[in-house]
N, C-alpha and C positions, 0 to 999 in steps of 0.2 A: 503494500499499499504506501502513496506518496505519502513522504515525512510530512508532520504536522507542521505550521507554519506561524510564526509568531505575529497573529494580526489583529487588531480590536478586535472587540467581540461584535460590533455590527459590521465591521468586514467579513468578518466569517459568519455571520448571520447571512448576509446578502451573498455570500458565495453558494450558501447553502442553497436559495431561493433562486439562483442563476443554474446549479445543478439539478433544481426540480421545475424549471422552466416555469417558475411563476412570473416573471417581469414581462411586461409588456410596454409599448410605446417608448415614451422617451427613458424610463427607468430601461428597458434593456438594450437601447440605444447608449447611454451611460455606460453600463455593466461590458459592456462589448468594446467600448474604450477604453475600459480600465484594463479588461483581459489581455488588450493589445498594446498596452504602455504600461503596465504595473506585471513583471513576472511574479512577485507573492501573490498577487490577486489572483492571477490567471493561474500559479498551483495551487493556489486553495479550491479553485472551480474543481479543478482536476481530480483533488483530492478527495471532496465532498462525492462528485460524479463515483469516482471508485469504490468511495464507500457506500452509497446507495446503490449499485448496480445488482449487488446478490439480493436486494430487497425486493427491487422491480422482479425478480426471477420467483418471488413469494406468490405472486398475483394468480388467485385459483383459476382457470377458465370455467366461464359461465355462458349459457347460452339461452338469453333470452328470445319471446319471440320476435320475429323481425320486424314486425311493423311497429311493436314496441322500441326496440330497440334505435329505427331508423326515427321514429320521431322524437325519442331521448336526443341523439345526436344532432338533431336538426335543431334542437331546442337549447343544448348545449355548445355547441360550435357550429352556430350560423353560418361561417366566412368557412368551414371545413375541420376536419381535426388536425390537432398538430401534429408534428410527424419532426421534430428535433428536439434534440436533449432528452432529458428521462422521459417525456411524452412519447417520444420518438421507439424507445427502447420498451415502452408497456407497449407500445403498440405493436412492434415486431415480437412480444412475449408471452403476450397476452391471448390470442385468437380471438374468438368471437366474445369477448368480453365488453359490455355495452358503456356507452358513453357516461353515466350515471356511474357505474363500480369504477370505473376508469379515475372521475373527478373524484370519488371518497377515498379510493388508495393514495392518488397525489396528495389530496388532504392529509390522510393519515402519515405520510412519507414524509410531509412538511413538517408537522408537529412534532415527529420522534425526529428529525434533522436538527431541528430548531429548540427540541427542550432544552439544552444545555443551557440556552439564553434567555428563556422566559420565566426563569426563575426569580423570586423575590429580587427586587433592586437592592443591589450591595450599598452599604452607607457609607456617605460621604468620610474621604478620611480625616481622624483628630489631628488636630495640630494648633499653633498658636504664633503669634508674632509676637517678640519682646523687643521694645524699644524703648533706649534711657533718653531722656533730654528730648532734644529737639531732633533726635534718628541720627545721631553722630554714631551711635554703635547700635546695633540691630542684631537680633539673634530667632532664627527660625528653626521651629519644634516642628519635627511630622512623624505620625505613630504609623511604623511600617507592620501593617497587620497580619503578613503574611509571615513575616522574619519575627514576628511577636518581640519589638523592639520599638524604643523611642531612640528616635534621633534628630540631635540638637546641632545647629550650625552657626557660627557668627559669621553671618552674612555678612555686615558692614561695621568698621571701627577698626580703632588697632587693638592689639593684644593687651594683654596689662602687663603693666610694668615688671622688670625684675625684679624676682622675691614675693609677688600676687599672681593671684589665680582666681578664672571665673569659675565659679561653682554653682551647680544645676540643685533646684529645690523642688521638689513636688508636694505640695501643700492642699491637704484635704479639708472641706469645711471643718471647723472646728477642731482644728487638728493640728499639732506642730509641724514643722516642715522636717520632709525629708531628703537627706542628701540622696541626690543620684551620680555623682561623681563630677568629675573638672571637665571642661570644656576647651579642651587643646587646638591647637591649629588645626588639626585636620577634625575638630568637633567631637563631639561624644554620640556613640551609640550604645545604648544601656538595655540588656534586655526586659521586657517588665511585661505582666499583663496590660492590658488595654486601661489606662486609667477611665473613668466616668468621665464624661461631658461636663465641666462646669469645673472642676479642680483647676490648681492654678500654677503655675510654672513659674519660677524665680529665678534670678540668678545676682548673686553677691559676689562680693571683691574678696578675697581673702588671703590669708596668707599663701605660699607656696606650699603645696602640698596638701591643702584643705583647710577646714575649720578644724580648729582642734577641740571645740566641745561639742561637736555634732548640733550644732544650730548655729543659723549665721552667727557672724562676729561683726564682719564689716558692713559696710553699705549694701543695702539692695538697690543694683543699677536699674533691672528691669522687671517687670512682670505682667502677664497676661493669662486669663483662664483659658483652657483646651476647648475649642469650638469645632462642628463639622467645616470642614473648610469647602 
């Protein structure tokens, strides 16, 4: 099977729709343009076609009365049956399957193919921007849910003076600050369960090596609540 491709979810869903032959008009034309100009998208469509081909082979053969079949075909395909993409494969494989059954099979395959993308929406990432003063010092915090860690970087401003350090604190409502570590030149990444929205991050100026007491001892330079971005 064609190897998976690192595409956004909406592009993977679109590739599945192309493989199923569900697009028409301008949408189909745009998909054709992308397939011609974007190798990754073209490969994703091919992968979906390869993945769905065995499912098309499982369509049962049904022989409805010819008069009913003709009437259904006329209603469902007034311009004639589609013979390209997955519809074409179904036409070759299904024998005398009626247009109504073919439409039902295609709908079922579409739902099956798109199921991974139709789950509950993912929550927005959790993060905060901590700004000191007029913005001359700024820290960006993002929670990486996939890795289970909080990542904080100094986005603007100078590093602390020699003999000092920027220390990150997490503060729950009505609780004492908890140190998460020192923000070095490359930032700070700390493994941590996703903190609840509304908890506060703060950065204080501490002696090199961090606070000697387990609580902020120097000035708090910046603080901000964690919110959905």
